[in-house]
Short mmCIF file of the C-alpha atoms (twelve columns), coordinates in Angstrom:
data_MODEL
# 
_entry.id   MODEL 
# 
loop_
_atom_site.group_PDB 
_atom_site.id 
_atom_site.type_symbol 
_atom_site.label_atom_id 
_atom_site.label_alt_id 
_atom_site.label_comp_id 
_atom_site.label_asym_id 
_atom_site.label_seq_id 
_atom_site.Cartn_x 
_atom_site.Cartn_y 
_atom_site.Cartn_z 
_atom_site.pdbx_PDB_model_num 
ATOM 1  C CA . UNK A 1  0.049   0.188  -0.169 1 
ATOM 2  C CA . UNK A 2  1.622   3.313  -1.239 1 
ATOM 3  C CA . UNK A 3  0.785   6.359  1.125  1 
ATOM 4  C CA . UNK A 4  1.658   9.233  -0.967 1 
ATOM 5  C CA . UNK A 5  0.828   12.003 1.498  1 
ATOM 6  C CA . UNK A 6  1.968   15.375 0.551  1 
ATOM 7  C CA . UNK A 7  3.649   17.132 3.534  1 
ATOM 8  C CA . UNK A 8  1.540   19.770 5.132  1 
ATOM 9  C CA . UNK A 9  2.667   23.562 4.379  1 
ATOM 10 C CA . UNK A 10 2.859   25.760 7.334  1 
ATOM 11 C CA . UNK A 11 0.095   28.395 7.408  1 
ATOM 12 C CA . UNK A 12 0.953   31.849 6.359  1 
ATOM 13 C CA . UNK A 13 0.008   33.630 9.601  1 
ATOM 14 C CA . UNK A 14 0.970   36.919 8.478  1 
ATOM 15 C CA . UNK A 15 -1.237  36.786 5.248  1 
ATOM 16 C CA . UNK A 16 -4.205  35.428 7.331  1 
ATOM 17 C CA . UNK A 17 -3.643  38.352 9.981  1 
ATOM 18 C CA . UNK A 18 -3.676  40.974 7.196  1 
ATOM 19 C CA . UNK A 19 -6.831  39.386 5.353  1 
ATOM 20 C CA . UNK A 20 -8.608  39.577 8.793  1 
ATOM 21 C CA . UNK A 21 -7.633  43.059 9.542  1 
ATOM 22 C CA . UNK A 22 -8.780  44.066 5.898  1 
ATOM 23 C CA . UNK A 23 -12.245 42.219 6.565  1 
ATOM 24 C CA . UNK A 24 -12.480 44.117 9.907  1 
ATOM 25 C CA . UNK A 25 -11.782 47.737 8.376  1 
ATOM 26 C CA . UNK A 26 -14.287 46.819 5.448  1 
ATOM 27 C CA . UNK A 27 -17.078 45.752 7.829  1 
ATOM 28 C CA . UNK A 28 -16.379 48.885 10.119 1 
ATOM 29 C CA . UNK A 29 -16.554 51.399 7.110  1 
ATOM 30 C CA . UNK A 30 -19.540 49.929 5.366  1 
ATOM 31 C CA . UNK A 31 -21.537 49.554 8.434  1 
ATOM 32 C CA . UNK A 32 -20.864 53.293 9.441  1 
ATOM 33 C CA . UNK A 33 -21.594 54.396 5.765  1 
ATOM 34 C CA . UNK A 34 -24.941 52.532 5.971  1 
ATOM 35 C CA . UNK A 35 -26.014 53.990 9.345  1 
ATOM 36 C CA . UNK A 36 -25.137 57.445 8.596  1 
ATOM 37 C CA . UNK A 37 -26.695 57.379 4.798  1 
ATOM 38 C CA . UNK A 38 -29.798 55.100 5.342  1 
ATOM 39 C CA . UNK A 39 -31.975 57.652 3.484  1 
ATOM 40 C CA . UNK A 40 -34.599 57.853 6.326  1 
ATOM 41 C CA . UNK A 41 -35.711 54.217 6.603  1 
ATOM 42 C CA . UNK A 42 -34.291 53.466 10.091 1 
ATOM 43 C CA . UNK A 43 -35.849 50.185 10.378 1 
ATOM 44 C CA . UNK A 44 -34.282 48.494 7.124  1 
ATOM 45 C CA . UNK A 45 -30.737 50.229 8.111  1 
ATOM 46 C CA . UNK A 46 -31.036 48.165 11.469 1 
ATOM 47 C CA . UNK A 47 -32.258 44.966 10.131 1 
ATOM 48 C CA . UNK A 48 -29.251 45.239 7.557  1 
ATOM 49 C CA . UNK A 49 -26.784 46.087 10.295 1 
ATOM 50 C CA . UNK A 50 -27.910 42.976 12.064 1 
ATOM 51 C CA . UNK A 51 -26.787 40.702 9.163  1 
ATOM 52 C CA . UNK A 52 -23.588 42.919 9.267  1 
ATOM 53 C CA . UNK A 53 -23.093 41.945 13.190 1 
ATOM 54 C CA . UNK A 54 -23.708 38.379 12.231 1 
ATOM 55 C CA . UNK A 55 -21.169 38.545 9.296  1 
ATOM 56 C CA . UNK A 56 -18.793 40.041 11.677 1 
ATOM 57 C CA . UNK A 57 -19.057 37.292 14.266 1 
ATOM 58 C CA . UNK A 58 -18.745 34.810 11.441 1 
ATOM 59 C CA . UNK A 59 -15.505 36.213 10.160 1 
ATOM 60 C CA . UNK A 60 -14.196 36.493 13.714 1 
ATOM 61 C CA . UNK A 61 -14.758 32.624 14.118 1 
ATOM 62 C CA . UNK A 62 -13.784 31.770 10.516 1 
ATOM 63 C CA . UNK A 63 -10.361 33.738 9.903  1 
ATOM 64 C CA . UNK A 64 -9.062  34.784 13.294 1 
ATOM 65 C CA . UNK A 65 -5.547  34.001 13.685 1 
ATOM 66 C CA . UNK A 66 -5.140  30.354 15.585 1 
ATOM 67 C CA . UNK A 67 -1.945  30.524 17.383 1 
# 
């Protein structure tokens, strides 16, 4: 039986941290813009903001550095 398992590459933590930081900055910027330019419909803006918060929590769990 031939076990040709490729060696595991070491994760690039610097790139992972940069991607996570960019995702956090983008989330903050877009949510701030949405709350300040919601065009009078506060209920819809808050509902979409809830989706943004859920997305932020998912990003934290999925892409946070694992040291």
